[in-house]
N, CA, C and O atoms as a CHARMM CRD file, in Angstrom:
* protein
*
  316
    1    1 MET  N      1.05800  -1.20000  -0.41800 PROA 1      0.00000
    2    1 MET  CA     0.02900  -0.54000  -0.04100 PROA 1      0.00000
    3    1 MET  C      0.95200   1.60700   0.08000 PROA 1      0.00000
    4    1 MET  O      1.87100   1.81700   0.87300 PROA 1      0.00000
    5    2 SER  N      0.54200   2.44200  -0.59700 PROA 2      0.00000
    6    2 SER  CA     1.39200   3.35800  -0.74700 PROA 2      0.00000
    7    2 SER  C      0.89500   4.40000   0.51400 PROA 2      0.00000
    8    2 SER  O      0.05100   4.18200   1.38300 PROA 2      0.00000
    9    3 ILE  N      1.63600   5.46900   0.31500 PROA 3      0.00000
   10    3 ILE  CA     0.99900   6.54000   2.15800 PROA 3      0.00000
   11    3 ILE  C      0.02600   6.83000   0.82800 PROA 3      0.00000
   12    3 ILE  O     -0.63400   5.84500   0.49400 PROA 3      0.00000
   13    4 GLU  N     -0.08200   7.52200   0.36300 PROA 4      0.00000
   14    4 GLU  CA    -1.30300   8.43900  -0.59600 PROA 4      0.00000
   15    4 GLU  C     -2.36500   7.41000  -0.69400 PROA 4      0.00000
   16    4 GLU  O     -3.46400   7.89800  -0.42700 PROA 4      0.00000
   17    5 LEU  N     -2.41600   5.77300  -1.07600 PROA 5      0.00000
   18    5 LEU  CA    -4.02900   5.47600  -0.28700 PROA 5      0.00000
   19    5 LEU  C     -4.01800   5.03100   1.42000 PROA 5      0.00000
   20    5 LEU  O     -4.83100   4.37900   2.07500 PROA 5      0.00000
   21    6 ALA  N     -2.35000   5.88300   1.91300 PROA 6      0.00000
   22    6 ALA  CA    -3.10600   5.38000   3.41600 PROA 6      0.00000
   23    6 ALA  C     -3.89800   7.07500   3.71100 PROA 6      0.00000
   24    6 ALA  O     -4.65700   7.41800   4.61800 PROA 6      0.00000
   25    7 VAL  N     -3.54500   7.58300   2.96700 PROA 7      0.00000
   26    7 VAL  CA    -4.57400   8.80800   3.60200 PROA 7      0.00000
   27    7 VAL  C     -5.41400   9.43700   2.08000 PROA 7      0.00000
   28    7 VAL  O     -5.20600  10.65000   2.08800 PROA 7      0.00000
   29    8 GLN  N     -6.01900   9.16900   1.17500 PROA 8      0.00000
   30    8 GLN  CA    -6.90500   9.18200   0.87700 PROA 8      0.00000
   31    8 GLN  C     -8.37400   8.03300   2.39300 PROA 8      0.00000
   32    8 GLN  O     -9.45600   8.48800   2.76400 PROA 8      0.00000
   33    9 LEU  N     -7.83100   6.79900   2.78300 PROA 9      0.00000
   34    9 LEU  CA    -8.31800   5.83100   2.98300 PROA 9      0.00000
   35    9 LEU  C     -8.66200   6.48200   4.07000 PROA 9      0.00000
   36    9 LEU  O     -9.81900   6.27000   4.43300 PROA 9      0.00000
   37   10 TRP  N     -7.84500   7.43000   4.91000 PROA 10     0.00000
   38   10 TRP  CA    -8.14100   8.16800   5.99400 PROA 10     0.00000
   39   10 TRP  C     -9.14800   9.16700   6.13200 PROA 10     0.00000
   40   10 TRP  O    -10.10200   9.27600   6.90200 PROA 10     0.00000
   41   11 LYS  N     -8.75500   9.79400   5.30400 PROA 11     0.00000
   42   11 LYS  CA   -10.27500  10.80500   4.25400 PROA 11     0.00000
   43   11 LYS  C    -11.51300  10.80200   5.08300 PROA 11     0.00000
   44   11 LYS  O    -11.94300  11.30500   6.12100 PROA 11     0.00000
   45   12 GLU  N    -12.10900   9.50100   3.54400 PROA 12     0.00000
   46   12 GLU  CA   -12.83400   8.72900   3.16400 PROA 12     0.00000
   47   12 GLU  C    -13.36100   8.50500   5.33900 PROA 12     0.00000
   48   12 GLU  O    -14.26800   8.97900   6.02200 PROA 12     0.00000
   49   13 THR  N    -12.43900   7.76400   5.57400 PROA 13     0.00000
   50   13 THR  CA   -13.22800   7.13900   6.81000 PROA 13     0.00000
   51   13 THR  C    -13.65300   8.21000   8.04900 PROA 13     0.00000
   52   13 THR  O    -14.56000   8.40800   8.85800 PROA 13     0.00000
   53   14 ARG  N    -12.50900   8.69200   7.67200 PROA 14     0.00000
   54   14 ARG  CA   -12.86700   9.79300   9.18000 PROA 14     0.00000
   55   14 ARG  C    -14.35300  10.04500   9.77100 PROA 14     0.00000
   56   14 ARG  O    -14.94400   9.71400  10.79900 PROA 14     0.00000
   57   15 SER  N    -14.70600  10.90200   8.44400 PROA 15     0.00000
   58   15 SER  CA   -16.40000  11.58200   8.79500 PROA 15     0.00000
   59   15 SER  C    -17.16000  10.31800   8.97300 PROA 15     0.00000
   60   15 SER  O    -18.29500  10.31700   9.44900 PROA 15     0.00000
   61   16 PHE  N    -16.72800   9.56500   8.70700 PROA 16     0.00000
   62   16 PHE  CA   -18.03400   7.75000   9.85300 PROA 16     0.00000
   63   16 PHE  C    -17.64900   8.64400  11.42400 PROA 16     0.00000
   64   16 PHE  O    -18.39100   9.30100  12.15400 PROA 16     0.00000
   65   17 ILE  N    -16.42700   8.37800  11.51300 PROA 17     0.00000
   66   17 ILE  CA   -16.16900   8.37100  13.44400 PROA 17     0.00000
   67   17 ILE  C    -16.54300   9.69700  13.62900 PROA 17     0.00000
   68   17 ILE  O    -16.06400  10.52600  12.85500 PROA 17     0.00000
   69   18 HSD  N    -17.29800  10.05600  14.49400 PROA 18     0.00000
   70   18 HSD  CA   -18.54200  11.45200  15.42600 PROA 18     0.00000
   71   18 HSD  C    -17.66100  12.00600  16.40200 PROA 18     0.00000
   72   18 HSD  O    -17.28400  13.17800  16.39800 PROA 18     0.00000
   73   19 GLU  N    -17.25300  10.90300  17.46800 PROA 19     0.00000
   74   19 GLU  CA   -16.62600  11.06700  19.44600 PROA 19     0.00000
   75   19 GLU  C    -15.47700  11.47900  18.45700 PROA 19     0.00000
   76   19 GLU  O    -15.26200  11.03500  17.32800 PROA 19     0.00000
   77   20 ASN  N    -14.61900  12.67700  19.33700 PROA 20     0.00000
   78   20 ASN  CA   -13.57200  12.90100  19.14600 PROA 20     0.00000
   79   20 ASN  C    -12.99500  11.56000  19.90500 PROA 20     0.00000
   80   20 ASN  O    -11.99600  10.96900  19.49700 PROA 20     0.00000
   81   21 HSD  N    -13.57300  11.24900  20.79000 PROA 21     0.00000
   82   21 HSD  CA   -12.25200  10.39200  21.80000 PROA 21     0.00000
   83   21 HSD  C    -11.84900   9.03400  20.80400 PROA 21     0.00000
   84   21 HSD  O    -10.75200   8.51800  20.59400 PROA 21     0.00000
   85   22 ASP  N    -13.51600   8.61300  20.17600 PROA 22     0.00000
   86   22 ASP  CA   -12.69700   7.65500  18.54700 PROA 22     0.00000
   87   22 ASP  C    -12.06600   7.94800  17.50300 PROA 22     0.00000
   88   22 ASP  O    -11.49800   7.01900  16.92800 PROA 22     0.00000
   89   23 LYS  N    -11.96800   9.28500  16.94900 PROA 23     0.00000
   90   23 LYS  CA   -11.30500   9.39100  16.28000 PROA 23     0.00000
   91   23 LYS  C     -9.66500   9.70000  16.27900 PROA 23     0.00000
   92   23 LYS  O     -8.77700   9.76800  15.42900 PROA 23     0.00000
   93   24 LYS  N     -9.79300   9.86500  17.92500 PROA 24     0.00000
   94   24 LYS  CA    -8.34300   9.99300  19.22000 PROA 24     0.00000
   95   24 LYS  C     -7.29800   8.37600  18.45600 PROA 24     0.00000
   96   24 LYS  O     -6.22300   8.15100  17.90200 PROA 24     0.00000
   97   25 GLU  N     -8.82400   7.46300  19.04300 PROA 25     0.00000
   98   25 GLU  CA    -8.36700   6.10800  18.95300 PROA 25     0.00000
   99   25 GLU  C     -7.32400   5.69800  17.43300 PROA 25     0.00000
  100   25 GLU  O     -6.20900   5.39000  17.01200 PROA 25     0.00000
  101   26 ALA  N     -9.12400   6.07700  17.01700 PROA 26     0.00000
  102   26 ALA  CA    -8.80500   5.25400  14.83100 PROA 26     0.00000
  103   26 ALA  C     -7.57700   6.13500  14.50600 PROA 26     0.00000
  104   26 ALA  O     -7.35600   6.40400  13.32500 PROA 26     0.00000
  105   27 ALA  N     -7.08000   6.42000  15.10300 PROA 27     0.00000
  106   27 ALA  CA    -6.04000   7.83900  14.04000 PROA 27     0.00000
  107   27 ALA  C     -4.54600   6.98200  15.05900 PROA 27     0.00000
  108   27 ALA  O     -3.44500   6.83200  14.53100 PROA 27     0.00000
  109   28 GLU  N     -4.84000   6.53000  16.50800 PROA 28     0.00000
  110   28 GLU  CA    -3.68600   5.65200  16.67400 PROA 28     0.00000
  111   28 GLU  C     -3.61500   4.50300  16.67400 PROA 28     0.00000
  112   28 GLU  O     -2.67600   3.83100  17.10100 PROA 28     0.00000
  113   29 ALA  N     -4.70200   4.09200  16.14600 PROA 29     0.00000
  114   29 ALA  CA    -4.16700   2.44700  15.32900 PROA 29     0.00000
  115   29 ALA  C     -4.09100   2.41500  14.37700 PROA 29     0.00000
  116   29 ALA  O     -3.77500   1.34800  13.85000 PROA 29     0.00000
  117   30 THR  N     -4.40100   3.87500  13.38800 PROA 30     0.00000
  118   30 THR  CA    -4.23900   3.73800  12.35500 PROA 30     0.00000
  119   30 THR  C     -2.60000   4.41200  11.55800 PROA 30     0.00000
  120   30 THR  O     -2.15500   4.16900  10.43700 PROA 30     0.00000
  121   31 ALA  N     -2.05100   5.25600  12.60800 PROA 31     0.00000
  122   31 ALA  CA    -1.18700   5.26200  12.95700 PROA 31     0.00000
  123   31 ALA  C      0.62600   4.16300  13.55700 PROA 31     0.00000
  124   31 ALA  O      1.77700   4.51900  13.30300 PROA 31     0.00000
  125   32 THR  N      0.37800   3.42200  14.01200 PROA 32     0.00000
  126   32 THR  CA     0.17000   2.66200  14.92200 PROA 32     0.00000
  127   32 THR  C      1.26100   0.92100  13.38300 PROA 32     0.00000
  128   32 THR  O      2.27000   0.22600  13.26300 PROA 32     0.00000
  129   33 VAL  N     -0.34700   1.33800  12.58800 PROA 33     0.00000
  130   33 VAL  CA     0.07300   0.31000  11.76600 PROA 33     0.00000
  131   33 VAL  C      1.10800   0.93900  10.54600 PROA 33     0.00000
  132   33 VAL  O      1.95500   0.25900   9.96800 PROA 33     0.00000
  133   34 LEU  N      0.82600   2.49500  10.27000 PROA 34     0.00000
  134   34 LEU  CA     2.03700   3.48000   9.00900 PROA 34     0.00000
  135   34 LEU  C      3.29400   2.95700   9.38900 PROA 34     0.00000
  136   34 LEU  O      4.18700   2.57800   8.63000 PROA 34     0.00000
  137   35 MET  N      3.29200   2.97000  11.16100 PROA 35     0.00000
  138   35 MET  CA     4.09500   3.04900  11.32300 PROA 35     0.00000
  139   35 MET  C      5.45000   1.94200  11.20800 PROA 35     0.00000
  140   35 MET  O      6.59100   2.07800  11.65000 PROA 35     0.00000
  141   36 GLU  N      4.83200   0.80100  10.43300 PROA 36     0.00000
  142   36 GLU  CA     4.66500  -0.43400  10.71400 PROA 36     0.00000
  143   36 GLU  C      5.80900  -0.55500   8.53300 PROA 36     0.00000
  144   36 GLU  O      6.16100  -1.65200   8.10000 PROA 36     0.00000
  145   37 TYR  N      5.98800   0.35100   7.98400 PROA 37     0.00000
  146   37 TYR  CA     5.49900   0.75000   6.96100 PROA 37     0.00000
  147   37 TYR  C      6.20600   1.37600   6.03000 PROA 37     0.00000
  148   37 TYR  O      6.52600   1.07900   4.87900 PROA 37     0.00000
  149   38 PHE  N      6.43400   2.45500   6.84000 PROA 38     0.00000
  150   38 PHE  CA     7.04400   4.22800   6.18400 PROA 38     0.00000
  151   38 PHE  C      7.40200   5.11000   8.14300 PROA 38     0.00000
  152   38 PHE  O      6.95100   5.30600   9.27200 PROA 38     0.00000
  153   39 ASP  N      8.56200   5.31200   7.18200 PROA 39     0.00000
  154   39 ASP  CA     9.18900   6.55000   8.05200 PROA 39     0.00000
  155   39 ASP  C      8.13600   7.39200   8.45800 PROA 39     0.00000
  156   39 ASP  O      7.30700   8.03700   7.81600 PROA 39     0.00000
  157   40 VAL  N      8.39700   7.21300   9.95100 PROA 40     0.00000
  158   40 VAL  CA     7.48500   8.76100  10.91900 PROA 40     0.00000
  159   40 VAL  C      7.34100   9.81300   9.88900 PROA 40     0.00000
  160   40 VAL  O      6.36700  10.18900   9.23600 PROA 40     0.00000
  161   41 ALA  N      9.36400  10.42000   9.94400 PROA 41     0.00000
  162   41 ALA  CA     8.87900  11.52300   8.57400 PROA 41     0.00000
  163   41 ALA  C      7.70700  11.89200   7.43000 PROA 41     0.00000
  164   41 ALA  O      7.08900  12.94000   7.23900 PROA 41     0.00000
  165   42 ASP  N      7.64900  10.27100   6.58200 PROA 42     0.00000
  166   42 ASP  CA     7.24300  10.16800   5.72600 PROA 42     0.00000
  167   42 ASP  C      5.38900  10.36200   5.58500 PROA 42     0.00000
  168   42 ASP  O      4.50000  10.45800   4.74000 PROA 42     0.00000
  169   43 ILE  N      5.64300  10.33000   7.26300 PROA 43     0.00000
  170   43 ILE  CA     3.51300   9.62500   7.89300 PROA 43     0.00000
  171   43 ILE  C      3.39200  11.99800   7.88700 PROA 43     0.00000
  172   43 ILE  O      2.38100  12.67500   7.69700 PROA 43     0.00000
  173   44 ALA  N      4.42200  12.35000   8.09000 PROA 44     0.00000
  174   44 ALA  CA     3.45700  13.79800   9.03800 PROA 44     0.00000
  175   44 ALA  C      3.43500  14.13700   8.28700 PROA 44     0.00000
  176   44 ALA  O      2.27500  14.39000   7.96300 PROA 44     0.00000
  177   45 ASP  N      4.64600  14.57900   7.05000 PROA 45     0.00000
  178   45 ASP  CA     4.32700  15.03100   5.91100 PROA 45     0.00000
  179   45 ASP  C      2.87400  15.32500   5.54100 PROA 45     0.00000
  180   45 ASP  O      2.11300  16.29100   5.49800 PROA 45     0.00000
  181   46 ALA  N      2.86500  13.38200   5.17700 PROA 46     0.00000
  182   46 ALA  CA     1.17500  13.03000   4.41800 PROA 46     0.00000
  183   46 ALA  C     -0.06900  13.02900   4.58100 PROA 46     0.00000
  184   46 ALA  O     -1.11200  12.79700   3.97000 PROA 46     0.00000
  185   47 PHE  N      0.73600  13.71400   6.68200 PROA 47     0.00000
  186   47 PHE  CA    -0.25800  13.76700   7.18300 PROA 47     0.00000
  187   47 PHE  C     -0.90400  15.13400   8.18500 PROA 47     0.00000
  188   47 PHE  O     -1.65800  15.10300   9.15800 PROA 47     0.00000
  189   48 LYS  N     -0.35600  16.10000   7.59300 PROA 48     0.00000
  190   48 LYS  CA    -0.29800  16.89100   8.50300 PROA 48     0.00000
  191   48 LYS  C     -1.58900  17.59800   8.33800 PROA 48     0.00000
  192   48 LYS  O     -2.00400  18.17600   9.34200 PROA 48     0.00000
  193   49 PHE  N     -2.57200  17.68600   6.84700 PROA 49     0.00000
  194   49 PHE  CA    -3.63700  17.90500   7.38500 PROA 49     0.00000
  195   49 PHE  C     -4.41700  17.06200   8.63900 PROA 49     0.00000
  196   49 PHE  O     -5.56500  17.49900   8.71300 PROA 49     0.00000
  197   50 ASP  N     -4.17100  15.98100   9.67000 PROA 50     0.00000
  198   50 ASP  CA    -4.80600  15.57700  10.59100 PROA 50     0.00000
  199   50 ASP  C     -4.17600  15.38600  11.86700 PROA 50     0.00000
  200   50 ASP  O     -3.13800  14.72400  11.88600 PROA 50     0.00000
  201   51 LYS  N     -4.71000  15.93400  13.10900 PROA 51     0.00000
  202   51 LYS  CA    -3.82700  17.07000  14.54300 PROA 51     0.00000
  203   51 LYS  C     -3.65400  15.17000  14.38000 PROA 51     0.00000
  204   51 LYS  O     -2.62300  14.56900  14.07900 PROA 51     0.00000
  205   52 ASN  N     -5.18100  14.49800  14.72700 PROA 52     0.00000
  206   52 ASN  CA    -4.82500  13.39000  15.79500 PROA 52     0.00000
  207   52 ASN  C     -3.95500  11.87700  15.31500 PROA 52     0.00000
  208   52 ASN  O     -3.67500  10.78200  15.80300 PROA 52     0.00000
  209   53 ILE  N     -3.71900  12.80000  13.77700 PROA 53     0.00000
  210   53 ILE  CA    -2.54600  11.45100  13.06400 PROA 53     0.00000
  211   53 ILE  C     -0.75300  11.85900  14.16500 PROA 53     0.00000
  212   53 ILE  O      0.10300  11.21200  14.76900 PROA 53     0.00000
  213   54 ILE  N     -1.04800  13.25200  13.84800 PROA 54     0.00000
  214   54 ILE  CA     0.01200  13.80100  13.72500 PROA 54     0.00000
  215   54 ILE  C      0.35400  13.70400  15.94100 PROA 54     0.00000
  216   54 ILE  O      1.32700  13.39300  16.62900 PROA 54     0.00000
  217   55 ASN  N     -1.13100  14.18900  16.25800 PROA 55     0.00000
  218   55 ASN  CA    -0.96000  13.95100  17.74700 PROA 55     0.00000
  219   55 ASN  C     -0.46500  12.76100  18.22200 PROA 55     0.00000
  220   55 ASN  O      0.46100  12.85300  19.02700 PROA 55     0.00000
  221   56 SER  N     -1.06600  11.07800  17.75700 PROA 56     0.00000
  222   56 SER  CA    -0.52000  10.05500  17.34000 PROA 56     0.00000
  223   56 SER  C      1.30700   9.91900  17.54200 PROA 56     0.00000
  224   56 SER  O      2.07500   9.33800  18.30900 PROA 56     0.00000
  225   57 ILE  N      1.38200  10.60000  16.65900 PROA 57     0.00000
  226   57 ILE  CA     3.18300  10.80600  16.62500 PROA 57     0.00000
  227   57 ILE  C      4.33500  10.68300  16.81100 PROA 57     0.00000
  228   57 ILE  O      5.31900   9.95100  16.70000 PROA 57     0.00000
  229   58 ALA  N      3.63400  12.37900  17.39700 PROA 58     0.00000
  230   58 ALA  CA     4.36900  13.05500  17.70400 PROA 58     0.00000
  231   58 ALA  C      5.45200  13.46200  18.46500 PROA 58     0.00000
  232   58 ALA  O      6.04600  14.53600  18.56500 PROA 58     0.00000
  233   59 GLU  N      5.64800  11.82200  19.23900 PROA 59     0.00000
  234   59 GLU  CA     7.10100  11.25200  20.19000 PROA 59     0.00000
  235   59 GLU  C      7.85600  10.78800  18.55400 PROA 59     0.00000
  236   59 GLU  O      9.08100  10.75200  18.44500 PROA 59     0.00000
  237   60 TYR  N      7.29300  10.58900  17.83600 PROA 60     0.00000
  238   60 TYR  CA     8.91400   9.48000  17.59100 PROA 60     0.00000
  239   60 TYR  C      9.16100  11.22300  16.53900 PROA 60     0.00000
  240   60 TYR  O     10.29200  11.20900  16.05300 PROA 60     0.00000
  241   61 ILE  N      8.49600  12.34800  16.22100 PROA 61     0.00000
  242   61 ILE  CA     8.40300  13.35500  15.32000 PROA 61     0.00000
  243   61 ILE  C     10.01500  14.77300  15.83800 PROA 61     0.00000
  244   61 ILE  O     10.42800  15.09800  16.95000 PROA 61     0.00000
  245   62 ASP  N     10.38700  15.15200  14.65500 PROA 62     0.00000
  246   62 ASP  CA    11.06300  15.64100  15.38500 PROA 62     0.00000
  247   62 ASP  C     11.37000  17.09900  16.15400 PROA 62     0.00000
  248   62 ASP  O     12.15300  17.73500  15.44800 PROA 62     0.00000
  249   63 ASP  N     11.15000  17.55400  16.90000 PROA 63     0.00000
  250   63 ASP  CA    10.58600  18.93600  17.93600 PROA 63     0.00000
  251   63 ASP  C     10.51500  20.38500  16.52100 PROA 63     0.00000
  252   63 ASP  O      9.32500  20.69600  16.47300 PROA 63     0.00000
  253   64 GLU  N     10.93800  20.84800  15.97100 PROA 64     0.00000
  254   64 GLU  CA    11.30300  20.92000  14.89000 PROA 64     0.00000
  255   64 GLU  C      9.88200  21.39200  13.81700 PROA 64     0.00000
  256   64 GLU  O      9.26800  22.39800  13.45900 PROA 64     0.00000
  257   65 GLU  N      9.89000  20.11200  13.65500 PROA 65     0.00000
  258   65 GLU  CA     9.19000  19.72200  12.33400 PROA 65     0.00000
  259   65 GLU  C      7.95300  20.17500  13.19500 PROA 65     0.00000
  260   65 GLU  O      7.07900  21.00800  12.95500 PROA 65     0.00000
  261   66 LEU  N      8.19300  19.24400  14.41700 PROA 66     0.00000
  262   66 LEU  CA     6.77200  19.60000  15.07200 PROA 66     0.00000
  263   66 LEU  C      6.21200  20.63600  14.93200 PROA 66     0.00000
  264   66 LEU  O      4.98300  20.71800  14.93400 PROA 66     0.00000
  265   67 ASP  N      7.07700  21.73300  14.76800 PROA 67     0.00000
  266   67 ASP  CA     6.57700  23.20200  16.06700 PROA 67     0.00000
  267   67 ASP  C      5.77800  23.78300  14.53900 PROA 67     0.00000
  268   67 ASP  O      4.77300  24.49100  14.47600 PROA 67     0.00000
  269   68 GLU  N      6.88400  23.02600  12.98400 PROA 68     0.00000
  270   68 GLU  CA     5.47800  23.55700  12.13400 PROA 68     0.00000
  271   68 GLU  C      4.69000  23.45700  11.89400 PROA 68     0.00000
  272   68 GLU  O      3.88700  24.32000  11.53800 PROA 68     0.00000
  273   69 ILE  N      4.53000  22.04800  12.00500 PROA 69     0.00000
  274   69 ILE  CA     2.81500  21.51700  11.56800 PROA 69     0.00000
  275   69 ILE  C      2.24200  22.38100  12.57200 PROA 69     0.00000
  276   69 ILE  O      1.61700  23.33900  12.11800 PROA 69     0.00000
  277   70 ASP  N      2.32300  22.23800  14.23400 PROA 70     0.00000
  278   70 ASP  CA     1.93800  22.71100  14.45200 PROA 70     0.00000
  279   70 ASP  C      1.42600  24.12100  14.89200 PROA 70     0.00000
  280   70 ASP  O      0.62500  24.40600  15.78300 PROA 70     0.00000
  281   71 GLU  N      2.36800  25.22800  13.69300 PROA 71     0.00000
  282   71 GLU  CA     1.27700  26.34300  13.09600 PROA 71     0.00000
  283   71 GLU  C      0.12000  26.26600  11.96000 PROA 71     0.00000
  284   71 GLU  O     -0.62400  27.19700  11.65300 PROA 71     0.00000
  285   72 LEU  N      0.12400  24.72200  11.29700 PROA 72     0.00000
  286   72 LEU  CA    -0.63100  24.52400  10.40800 PROA 72     0.00000
  287   72 LEU  C     -1.50100  25.13100  10.85100 PROA 72     0.00000
  288   72 LEU  O     -2.03100  26.09200  10.29200 PROA 72     0.00000
  289   73 PHE  N     -2.04200  24.31100  12.80800 PROA 73     0.00000
  290   73 PHE  CA    -3.29100  23.70300  13.20400 PROA 73     0.00000
  291   73 PHE  C     -3.57700  24.68300  14.53900 PROA 73     0.00000
  292   73 PHE  O     -4.39800  24.50400  15.43800 PROA 73     0.00000
  293   74 SER  N     -2.09100  26.38200  14.26300 PROA 74     0.00000
  294   74 SER  CA    -2.54600  27.14700  15.26300 PROA 74     0.00000
  295   74 SER  C     -3.54000  28.15900  14.83400 PROA 74     0.00000
  296   74 SER  O     -3.50700  29.15400  15.55800 PROA 74     0.00000
  297   75 ASP  N     -4.72200  28.23000  13.54500 PROA 75     0.00000
  298   75 ASP  CA    -5.78900  29.24100  13.21300 PROA 75     0.00000
  299   75 ASP  C     -7.15400  28.08100  12.94400 PROA 75     0.00000
  300   75 ASP  O     -8.34500  28.36100  12.81100 PROA 75     0.00000
  301   76 ASP  N     -6.47200  26.67200  12.92100 PROA 76     0.00000
  302   76 ASP  CA    -7.75000  26.38300  12.97400 PROA 76     0.00000
  303   76 ASP  C     -8.28400  25.08100  13.63800 PROA 76     0.00000
  304   76 ASP  O     -7.99100  23.92800  13.32100 PROA 76     0.00000
  305   77 GLU  N     -9.27500  25.56900  14.79500 PROA 77     0.00000
  306   77 GLU  CA    -9.68500  24.92300  15.78300 PROA 77     0.00000
  307   77 GLU  C    -10.63500  23.83100  14.91100 PROA 77     0.00000
  308   77 GLU  O    -11.38800  23.14200  15.59900 PROA 77     0.00000
  309   78 ASP  N    -10.65200  23.67500  13.83700 PROA 78     0.00000
  310   78 ASP  CA   -11.86000  22.23000  13.31400 PROA 78     0.00000
  311   78 ASP  C    -11.09600  22.27600  12.91900 PROA 78     0.00000
  312   78 ASP  O    -10.73300  23.21500  12.21100 PROA 78     0.00000
  313   79 TYR  N    -10.17800  20.83800  13.29200 PROA 79     0.00000
  314   79 TYR  CA    -9.24200  19.36600  12.09900 PROA 79     0.00000
  315   79 TYR  C     -9.35200  18.77800  12.84600 PROA 79     0.00000
  316   79 TYR  O     -8.95900  17.61300  12.77800 PROA 79     0.00000
């Protein structure tokens, strides 16, 4: 599976998850599987649109890169 396909699958399925807590759990499970196949930096780059995925891999991301990603969400309350 390509990371682009994983991104598309996540975009399509996350809209069916309504509770924030459930989205976080789903993101953690997704991130765990993705880390088996892809580099964390590649995951962070591909999923930079989704704060739940980024939070799930945050401990593995370089602090400087994490700061850059956080800036993307600073003005966006509905991620």
